[in-house]
C-alpha atoms as a printed R data frame, in Angstrom:
    type eleno elety resid chain resno       x       y       z
1   ATOM     1    CA   UNK     A     1 -20.434   5.136  18.722
2   ATOM     2    CA   UNK     A     2 -18.908   4.636  22.149
3   ATOM     3    CA   UNK     A     3 -15.190   4.218  21.706
4   ATOM     4    CA   UNK     A     4 -14.406   4.519  25.461
5   ATOM     5    CA   UNK     A     5 -15.685   1.037  26.312
6   ATOM     6    CA   UNK     A     6 -13.086  -1.655  25.506
7   ATOM     7    CA   UNK     A     7 -15.644  -4.189  24.421
8   ATOM     8    CA   UNK     A     8 -17.378  -1.578  22.211
9   ATOM     9    CA   UNK     A     9 -14.034  -0.727  20.624
10  ATOM    10    CA   UNK     A    10 -13.436  -4.446  19.928
11  ATOM    11    CA   UNK     A    11 -16.836  -4.637  18.214
12  ATOM    12    CA   UNK     A    12 -16.111  -1.629  15.984
13  ATOM    13    CA   UNK     A    13 -12.651  -3.045  15.024
14  ATOM    14    CA   UNK     A    14 -14.521  -6.265  14.148
15  ATOM    15    CA   UNK     A    15 -16.969  -4.341  12.025
16  ATOM    16    CA   UNK     A    16 -14.084  -2.488  10.307
17  ATOM    17    CA   UNK     A    17 -12.775  -5.854   9.036
18  ATOM    18    CA   UNK     A    18  -9.094  -4.927   9.390
19  ATOM    19    CA   UNK     A    19  -8.004  -8.004   7.379
20  ATOM    20    CA   UNK     A    20  -9.557  -6.407   4.281
21  ATOM    21    CA   UNK     A    21  -7.407  -3.284   4.556
22  ATOM    22    CA   UNK     A    22  -4.594  -4.659   2.333
23  ATOM    23    CA   UNK     A    23  -6.986  -4.078  -0.543
24  ATOM    24    CA   UNK     A    24  -7.052  -0.364   0.322
25  ATOM    25    CA   UNK     A    25  -3.400   0.030   1.211
26  ATOM    26    CA   UNK     A    26  -1.735  -1.957  -1.588
27  ATOM    27    CA   UNK     A    27  -2.708   0.296  -4.573
28  ATOM    28    CA   UNK     A    28  -1.614   3.346  -2.641
29  ATOM    29    CA   UNK     A    29   1.784   1.768  -1.995
30  ATOM    30    CA   UNK     A    30   2.081   0.896  -5.697
31  ATOM    31    CA   UNK     A    31   0.938   4.265  -7.015
32  ATOM    32    CA   UNK     A    32   3.239   6.103  -4.655
33  ATOM    33    CA   UNK     A    33   6.267   3.965  -5.594
34  ATOM    34    CA   UNK     A    34   5.652   4.644  -9.306
35  ATOM    35    CA   UNK     A    35   5.369   8.392  -8.621
36  ATOM    36    CA   UNK     A    36   8.543   8.325  -6.515
37  ATOM    37    CA   UNK     A    37  10.399   6.601  -9.345
38  ATOM    38    CA   UNK     A    38   9.281   9.381 -11.645
39  ATOM    39    CA   UNK     A    39  10.777  12.003  -9.311
40  ATOM    40    CA   UNK     A    40   7.775  13.210  -7.272
41  ATOM    41    CA   UNK     A    41   6.930  12.315  -3.708
42  ATOM    42    CA   UNK     A    42   5.188  14.025  -0.823
43  ATOM    43    CA   UNK     A    43   4.930  12.148   2.487
44  ATOM    44    CA   UNK     A    44   1.958  14.297   3.549
45  ATOM    45    CA   UNK     A    45   0.104  13.451   0.335
46  ATOM    46    CA   UNK     A    46   0.955   9.758   0.817
47  ATOM    47    CA   UNK     A    47  -0.427   9.784   4.382
48  ATOM    48    CA   UNK     A    48  -3.585  11.617   3.384
49  ATOM    49    CA   UNK     A    49  -4.151   9.276   0.444
50  ATOM    50    CA   UNK     A    50  -3.682   6.285   2.727
51  ATOM    51    CA   UNK     A    51  -6.144   7.767   5.239
52  ATOM    52    CA   UNK     A    52  -8.798   8.494   2.607
53  ATOM    53    CA   UNK     A    53  -8.429   5.010   1.071
54  ATOM    54    CA   UNK     A    54  -8.655   3.247   4.434
55  ATOM    55    CA   UNK     A    55 -11.620   5.298   5.550
56  ATOM    56    CA   UNK     A    56 -13.519   4.499   2.307
57  ATOM    57    CA   UNK     A    57 -12.716   0.823   2.784
58  ATOM    58    CA   UNK     A    58 -13.939   0.829   6.386
59  ATOM    59    CA   UNK     A    59 -17.020   2.867   5.407
60  ATOM    60    CA   UNK     A    60 -17.767   0.314   2.731
61  ATOM    61    CA   UNK     A    61 -17.352  -2.509   5.260
62  ATOM    62    CA   UNK     A    62 -19.711  -0.759   7.689
63  ATOM    63    CA   UNK     A    63 -22.256  -0.336   4.825
64  ATOM    64    CA   UNK     A    64 -22.006  -4.016   3.898
65  ATOM    65    CA   UNK     A    65 -22.608  -5.020   7.524
66  ATOM    66    CA   UNK     A    66 -25.750  -2.884   7.604
67  ATOM    67    CA   UNK     A    67 -27.261  -3.767   4.224
68  ATOM    68    CA   UNK     A    68 -26.396  -7.464   4.308
69  ATOM    69    CA   UNK     A    69 -28.205  -7.607   7.628
70  ATOM    70    CA   UNK     A    70 -31.207  -5.756   6.360
71  ATOM    71    CA   UNK     A    71 -31.385  -8.026   3.289
72  ATOM    72    CA   UNK     A    72 -31.122 -11.149   5.460
73  ATOM    73    CA   UNK     A    73 -27.834 -12.234   3.883
74  ATOM    74    CA   UNK     A    74 -25.982 -12.316   7.191
75  ATOM    75    CA   UNK     A    75 -27.632 -15.271   8.936
76  ATOM    76    CA   UNK     A    76 -26.841 -17.298  12.036
77  ATOM    77    CA   UNK     A    77 -25.538 -20.109   9.839
78  ATOM    78    CA   UNK     A    78 -23.017 -17.953   7.925
79  ATOM    79    CA   UNK     A    79 -19.501 -19.467   7.703
80  ATOM    80    CA   UNK     A    80 -17.474 -16.245   7.568
81  ATOM    81    CA   UNK     A    81 -16.283 -14.015  10.329
82  ATOM    82    CA   UNK     A    82 -18.810 -12.489  12.726
83  ATOM    83    CA   UNK     A    83 -20.978  -9.688  11.333
84  ATOM    84    CA   UNK     A    84 -21.579  -7.261  14.113
85  ATOM    85    CA   UNK     A    85 -25.222  -6.263  13.505
86  ATOM    86    CA   UNK     A    86 -26.328  -9.821  12.842
87  ATOM    87    CA   UNK     A    87 -24.561 -10.894  16.056
88  ATOM    88    CA   UNK     A    88 -26.271  -8.107  18.040
89  ATOM    89    CA   UNK     A    89 -22.937  -6.506  18.888
90  ATOM    90    CA   UNK     A    90 -23.840  -3.154  17.201
91  ATOM    91    CA   UNK     A    91 -27.257  -1.661  16.701
92  ATOM    92    CA   UNK     A    92 -28.310  -0.691  13.140
93  ATOM    93    CA   UNK     A    93 -28.797   2.982  14.072
94  ATOM    94    CA   UNK     A    94 -25.322   3.125  15.590
95  ATOM    95    CA   UNK     A    95 -23.908   1.632  12.364
96  ATOM    96    CA   UNK     A    96 -25.760   4.217  10.260
97  ATOM    97    CA   UNK     A    97 -24.120   6.984  12.296
98  ATOM    98    CA   UNK     A    98 -20.730   5.287  11.945
99  ATOM    99    CA   UNK     A    99 -21.146   5.078   8.154
100 ATOM   100    CA   UNK     A   100 -21.949   8.801   7.924
101 ATOM   101    CA   UNK     A   101 -19.024   9.701  10.204
102 ATOM   102    CA   UNK     A   102 -16.536   7.452   8.333
103 ATOM   103    CA   UNK     A   103 -17.438   8.749   4.892
104 ATOM   104    CA   UNK     A   104 -17.482  12.335   6.206
105 ATOM   105    CA   UNK     A   105 -13.905  11.909   7.511
106 ATOM   106    CA   UNK     A   106 -12.984  10.352   4.156
107 ATOM   107    CA   UNK     A   107 -14.317  13.468   2.373
108 ATOM   108    CA   UNK     A   108 -12.469  15.734   4.830
109 ATOM   109    CA   UNK     A   109  -9.118  14.030   4.062
110 ATOM   110    CA   UNK     A   110 -10.059  13.999   0.404
111 ATOM   111    CA   UNK     A   111 -10.520  17.802   0.406
112 ATOM   112    CA   UNK     A   112  -6.821  18.185   1.017
113 ATOM   113    CA   UNK     A   113  -6.067  15.883  -1.933
114 ATOM   114    CA   UNK     A   114  -8.662  17.607  -4.088
115 ATOM   115    CA   UNK     A   115  -7.003  20.969  -3.449
116 ATOM   116    CA   UNK     A   116  -3.892  19.498  -4.990
117 ATOM   117    CA   UNK     A   117  -5.239  17.267  -7.713
118 ATOM   118    CA   UNK     A   118  -8.337  19.169  -8.701
119 ATOM   119    CA   UNK     A   119 -11.509  17.759 -10.269
120 ATOM   120    CA   UNK     A   120 -10.014  14.303 -11.157
121 ATOM   121    CA   UNK     A   121  -9.439  13.589  -7.484
122 ATOM   122    CA   UNK     A   122 -12.920  14.931  -6.601
123 ATOM   123    CA   UNK     A   123 -14.485  12.600  -9.172
124 ATOM   124    CA   UNK     A   124 -12.432   9.560  -8.053
125 ATOM   125    CA   UNK     A   125 -13.257  10.158  -4.402
126 ATOM   126    CA   UNK     A   126 -17.007  10.688  -4.873
127 ATOM   127    CA   UNK     A   127 -17.380   7.809  -7.281
128 ATOM   128    CA   UNK     A   128 -15.417   5.510  -4.892
129 ATOM   129    CA   UNK     A   129 -17.701   6.437  -1.985
130 ATOM   130    CA   UNK     A   130 -20.821   6.019  -4.085
131 ATOM   131    CA   UNK     A   131 -19.607   2.620  -5.301
132 ATOM   132    CA   UNK     A   132 -18.858   1.594  -1.702
133 ATOM   133    CA   UNK     A   133 -22.445   2.335  -0.730
134 ATOM   134    CA   UNK     A   134 -23.994   0.859  -3.895
135 ATOM   135    CA   UNK     A   135 -21.898  -2.370  -3.493
136 ATOM   136    CA   UNK     A   136 -24.576  -3.786  -1.176
137 ATOM   137    CA   UNK     A   137 -27.048  -0.880  -0.949
138 ATOM   138    CA   UNK     A   138 -29.370   1.058  -3.203
139 ATOM   139    CA   UNK     A   139 -31.999  -0.230  -5.642
140 ATOM   140    CA   UNK     A   140 -29.496  -2.330  -7.595
141 ATOM   141    CA   UNK     A   141 -26.748  -3.520  -5.221
142 ATOM   142    CA   UNK     A   142 -23.720  -4.536  -7.317
143 ATOM   143    CA   UNK     A   143 -22.711  -7.514  -5.161
144 ATOM   144    CA   UNK     A   144 -26.234  -9.027  -5.444
145 ATOM   145    CA   UNK     A   145 -26.185  -9.019  -9.208
146 ATOM   146    CA   UNK     A   146 -22.801 -10.516  -9.944
147 ATOM   147    CA   UNK     A   147 -21.012  -7.202 -10.382
148 ATOM   148    CA   UNK     A   148 -18.872  -7.386  -7.302
149 ATOM   149    CA   UNK     A   149 -15.819  -8.579  -9.204
150 ATOM   150    CA   UNK     A   150 -16.075  -5.669 -11.650
151 ATOM   151    CA   UNK     A   151 -16.294  -3.161  -8.804
152 ATOM   152    CA   UNK     A   152 -13.347  -4.633  -6.979
153 ATOM   153    CA   UNK     A   153 -11.096  -5.016 -10.015
154 ATOM   154    CA   UNK     A   154 -11.706  -1.405 -11.075
155 ATOM   155    CA   UNK     A   155 -11.765   0.501  -7.788
156 ATOM   156    CA   UNK     A   156  -9.087  -1.505  -5.924
157 ATOM   157    CA   UNK     A   157  -6.967  -1.672  -9.039
158 ATOM   158    CA   UNK     A   158  -6.423   1.012 -11.697
159 ATOM   159    CA   UNK     A   159  -8.679   3.665 -10.041
160 ATOM   160    CA   UNK     A   160  -6.912   3.580  -6.651
161 ATOM   161    CA   UNK     A   161  -3.451   3.244  -8.207
162 ATOM   162    CA   UNK     A   162  -3.919   5.897 -10.862
163 ATOM   163    CA   UNK     A   163  -5.545   8.236  -8.377
164 ATOM   164    CA   UNK     A   164  -2.604   7.837  -5.997
165 ATOM   165    CA   UNK     A   165  -0.129   8.466  -8.809
166 ATOM   166    CA   UNK     A   166  -2.007  11.439 -10.184
167 ATOM   167    CA   UNK     A   167  -2.295  13.311  -6.903
168 ATOM   168    CA   UNK     A   168   1.502  13.003  -6.578
169 ATOM   169    CA   UNK     A   169   2.562  13.602 -10.216
170 ATOM   170    CA   UNK     A   170  -0.453  15.489 -11.584
171 ATOM   171    CA   UNK     A   171  -0.568  13.366 -14.674
172 ATOM   172    CA   UNK     A   172  -1.830   9.954 -15.735
173 ATOM   173    CA   UNK     A   173   0.237   7.136 -17.106
174 ATOM   174    CA   UNK     A   174  -0.597   4.003 -19.097
175 ATOM   175    CA   UNK     A   175   2.049   1.993 -17.260
176 ATOM   176    CA   UNK     A   176   0.499   2.937 -13.899
177 ATOM   177    CA   UNK     A   177  -2.918   1.751 -15.250
178 ATOM   178    CA   UNK     A   178  -1.362  -1.621 -16.196
179 ATOM   179    CA   UNK     A   179   0.435  -1.883 -12.857
180 ATOM   180    CA   UNK     A   180  -2.874  -1.111 -11.066
181 ATOM   181    CA   UNK     A   181  -4.454  -4.241 -12.586
182 ATOM   182    CA   UNK     A   182  -2.283  -6.365 -10.280
183 ATOM   183    CA   UNK     A   183  -3.713  -5.257  -6.887
184 ATOM   184    CA   UNK     A   184  -7.134  -5.236  -8.590
185 ATOM   185    CA   UNK     A   185  -6.778  -8.876  -9.611
186 ATOM   186    CA   UNK     A   186  -5.511  -9.941  -6.194
187 ATOM   187    CA   UNK     A   187  -8.373  -8.113  -4.502
188 ATOM   188    CA   UNK     A   188 -10.762  -9.848  -6.903
189 ATOM   189    CA   UNK     A   189  -9.218 -13.141  -5.803
190 ATOM   190    CA   UNK     A   190 -10.054 -12.180  -2.199
191 ATOM   191    CA   UNK     A   191 -13.679 -11.654  -3.272
192 ATOM   192    CA   UNK     A   192 -13.724 -14.898  -5.237
193 ATOM   193    CA   UNK     A   193 -12.765 -17.022  -2.207
194 ATOM   194    CA   UNK     A   194 -15.129 -15.060   0.001
195 ATOM   195    CA   UNK     A   195 -18.019 -15.749  -2.428
196 ATOM   196    CA   UNK     A   196 -16.955 -19.373  -2.741
197 ATOM   197    CA   UNK     A   197 -17.247 -19.788   1.008
198 ATOM   198    CA   UNK     A   198 -20.643 -18.021   1.110
199 ATOM   199    CA   UNK     A   199 -22.391 -19.879  -1.734
200 ATOM   200    CA   UNK     A   200 -24.825 -21.799   0.621
201 ATOM   201    CA   UNK     A   201 -25.983 -18.722   2.518
202 ATOM   202    CA   UNK     A   202 -25.913 -16.465  -0.521
203 ATOM   203    CA   UNK     A   203 -28.234 -18.900  -2.331
204 ATOM   204    CA   UNK     A   204 -30.739 -18.688   0.552
205 ATOM   205    CA   UNK     A   205 -30.523 -14.868   0.515
206 ATOM   206    CA   UNK     A   206 -30.814 -14.694  -3.292
207 ATOM   207    CA   UNK     A   207 -27.471 -12.923  -3.497
208 ATOM   208    CA   UNK     A   208 -26.530 -13.723  -7.069
209 ATOM   209    CA   UNK     A   209 -22.728 -13.546  -6.965
210 ATOM   210    CA   UNK     A   210 -20.756 -15.052  -9.845
211 ATOM   211    CA   UNK     A   211 -20.030 -17.986  -7.558
212 ATOM   212    CA   UNK     A   212 -23.806 -18.534  -7.058
213 ATOM   213    CA   UNK     A   213 -24.600 -17.997 -10.751
214 ATOM   214    CA   UNK     A   214 -21.900 -20.293 -12.169
215 ATOM   215    CA   UNK     A   215 -21.020 -22.586  -9.279
216 ATOM   216    CA   UNK     A   216 -18.102 -23.390  -7.029
217 ATOM   217    CA   UNK     A   217 -15.919 -24.733  -9.910
218 ATOM   218    CA   UNK     A   218 -16.132 -21.352 -11.633
219 ATOM   219    CA   UNK     A   219 -15.154 -19.526  -8.412
220 ATOM   220    CA   UNK     A   220 -12.139 -21.761  -7.915
221 ATOM   221    CA   UNK     A   221 -10.955 -21.211 -11.485
222 ATOM   222    CA   UNK     A   222 -11.585 -17.465 -11.094
223 ATOM   223    CA   UNK     A   223  -9.394 -17.397  -8.013
224 ATOM   224    CA   UNK     A   224  -6.459 -19.140  -9.712
225 ATOM   225    CA   UNK     A   225  -6.748 -16.945 -12.818
226 ATOM   226    CA   UNK     A   226  -6.724 -13.776 -10.707
227 ATOM   227    CA   UNK     A   227  -3.607 -14.896  -8.755
228 ATOM   228    CA   UNK     A   228  -1.648 -15.858 -11.881
229 ATOM   229    CA   UNK     A   229  -2.971 -12.815 -13.774
230 ATOM   230    CA   UNK     A   230  -1.575 -10.496 -11.145
231 ATOM   231    CA   UNK     A   231   1.784 -12.250 -11.193
232 ATOM   232    CA   UNK     A   232   1.948 -11.725 -14.927
233 ATOM   233    CA   UNK     A   233   1.600  -7.924 -14.709
234 ATOM   234    CA   UNK     A   234   5.266  -7.311 -13.823
235 ATOM   235    CA   UNK     A   235   6.245  -9.616 -16.722
236 ATOM   236    CA   UNK     A   236   4.037  -7.600 -19.088
237 ATOM   237    CA   UNK     A   237   5.552  -4.273 -17.998
238 ATOM   238    CA   UNK     A   238   9.098  -5.503 -18.297
239 ATOM   239    CA   UNK     A   239   8.295  -6.879 -21.778
240 ATOM   240    CA   UNK     A   240   6.782  -3.556 -22.860
241 ATOM   241    CA   UNK     A   241   9.466  -1.318 -21.361
242 ATOM   242    CA   UNK     A   242  12.562  -3.538 -21.455
243 ATOM   243    CA   UNK     A   243  13.559  -2.355 -17.962
244 ATOM   244    CA   UNK     A   244  12.475  -2.492 -14.343
245 ATOM   245    CA   UNK     A   245  13.688  -6.106 -14.178
246 ATOM   246    CA   UNK     A   246  13.790  -6.094 -10.368
247 ATOM   247    CA   UNK     A   247   9.991  -5.652 -10.261
248 ATOM   248    CA   UNK     A   248   9.896  -9.322 -11.274
249 ATOM   249    CA   UNK     A   249  10.734 -10.038  -7.599
250 ATOM   250    CA   UNK     A   250   6.956  -9.623  -7.069
251 ATOM   251    CA   UNK     A   251   6.702 -13.173  -8.540
252 ATOM   252    CA   UNK     A   252   8.035 -14.387  -5.225
253 ATOM   253    CA   UNK     A   253   4.524 -13.669  -3.869
254 ATOM   254    CA   UNK     A   254   3.619 -16.946  -5.575
255 ATOM   255    CA   UNK     A   255   5.340 -18.823  -2.763
256 ATOM   256    CA   UNK     A   256   2.909 -17.774   0.054
257 ATOM   257    CA   UNK     A   257   0.071 -18.026  -2.500
258 ATOM   258    CA   UNK     A   258   0.707 -21.759  -3.137
259 ATOM   259    CA   UNK     A   259  -0.868 -23.075   0.117
260 ATOM   260    CA   UNK     A   260  -3.933 -20.881  -0.509
261 ATOM   261    CA   UNK     A   261  -4.296 -22.074  -4.111
262 ATOM   262    CA   UNK     A   262  -3.873 -25.691  -2.955
263 ATOM   263    CA   UNK     A   263  -6.841 -25.317  -0.581
264 ATOM   264    CA   UNK     A   264  -8.983 -23.691  -3.307
265 ATOM   265    CA   UNK     A   265  -8.084 -26.364  -5.860
266 ATOM   266    CA   UNK     A   266  -8.624 -29.222  -3.382
267 ATOM   267    CA   UNK     A   267 -12.346 -28.519  -3.270
268 ATOM   268    CA   UNK     A   268 -12.444 -27.565   0.395
269 ATOM   269    CA   UNK     A   269 -15.361 -25.363   1.331
270 ATOM   270    CA   UNK     A   270 -16.962 -23.685   4.326
271 ATOM   271    CA   UNK     A   271 -15.162 -22.027   7.200
272 ATOM   272    CA   UNK     A   272 -11.766 -23.498   6.207
273 ATOM   273    CA   UNK     A   273 -11.719 -20.850   3.472
274 ATOM   274    CA   UNK     A   274 -11.478 -18.069   6.091
275 ATOM   275    CA   UNK     A   275  -7.788 -18.897   6.541
276 ATOM   276    CA   UNK     A   276  -7.368 -18.896   2.714
277 ATOM   277    CA   UNK     A   277  -8.905 -15.434   2.713
278 ATOM   278    CA   UNK     A   278  -6.402 -14.191   5.266
279 ATOM   279    CA   UNK     A   279  -3.504 -15.752   3.362
280 ATOM   280    CA   UNK     A   280  -4.605 -14.081   0.124
281 ATOM   281    CA   UNK     A   281  -4.600 -10.711   1.867
282 ATOM   282    CA   UNK     A   282  -0.998 -11.327   2.877
283 ATOM   283    CA   UNK     A   283  -0.150 -12.290  -0.730
284 ATOM   284    CA   UNK     A   284  -1.602  -8.939  -1.862
285 ATOM   285    CA   UNK     A   285   0.569  -6.952   0.590
286 ATOM   286    CA   UNK     A   286   3.739  -8.979  -0.216
287 ATOM   287    CA   UNK     A   287   3.216  -8.561  -3.914
288 ATOM   288    CA   UNK     A   288   2.716  -4.820  -3.622
289 ATOM   289    CA   UNK     A   289   5.806  -4.306  -1.453
290 ATOM   290    CA   UNK     A   290   8.057  -6.485  -3.637
291 ATOM   291    CA   UNK     A   291   6.770  -4.950  -6.875
292 ATOM   292    CA   UNK     A   292   7.185  -1.381  -5.559
293 ATOM   293    CA   UNK     A   293  10.667  -2.019  -4.188
294 ATOM   294    CA   UNK     A   294  11.734  -3.717  -7.406
295 ATOM   295    CA   UNK     A   295  10.332  -0.856  -9.491
296 ATOM   296    CA   UNK     A   296  12.294   1.698  -7.450
297 ATOM   297    CA   UNK     A   297  15.559  -0.239  -7.748
298 ATOM   298    CA   UNK     A   298  15.151  -0.234 -11.523
């Protein structure tokens, strides 16, 4: 890829889908905060974990751009943000090289983490990359068979949060697993509104998301449940542990979530949901920062 040309750089940033990066960053913030509270923290490990997580997310986005184009899912009448291959901004062969390069760099940064965390980190990293490719690629693409939500909930939730915590503390924790469900649920809400918007074009492409299988009403209910489910996680942890009361500050993330939920409940569809998607990403970041800060305060 040519990164010297400004227009080319803009196209690659478009393909990277920077607005989706909160899903990669939030569980790392959460896992690191929980490890810091337990007395272990390494800034270098934090930075390398963030780098690996972001690279896997971008590699997954590149892969989606390629495979959705090849399957005919990205059409001229799509309502979401521009997809670079479909729009002719990036050639398929260039995207294939970018995918290989991005995942290679993710593996390189992961080697440092694997040297610290051992085989659990190797397993988490390789499975995460494989899942990122199989999300829209391979003989049984997860997103095309209604398994996208399962993938997002698991890998952007407990897996990423536990992996981050483990590489810092070198142990697993049930409370970290529970905490990791929150970013997983909010990332699933992101996917739900994305799939709600794309129902018309996904139907034509035979992409059988849960929104396509069960309809727009299901997708709207799924979105609301995921938002409130995430906000209940701090309550559950405080109830179980009888401390970390300040983590309940994460409930303030409900305030910026209200406009997004109002749009989803109203029955709006189409391109208007792009703004809801962006707002949900902000809710994810706000929740993770407030929860982490509150957990550290005690």
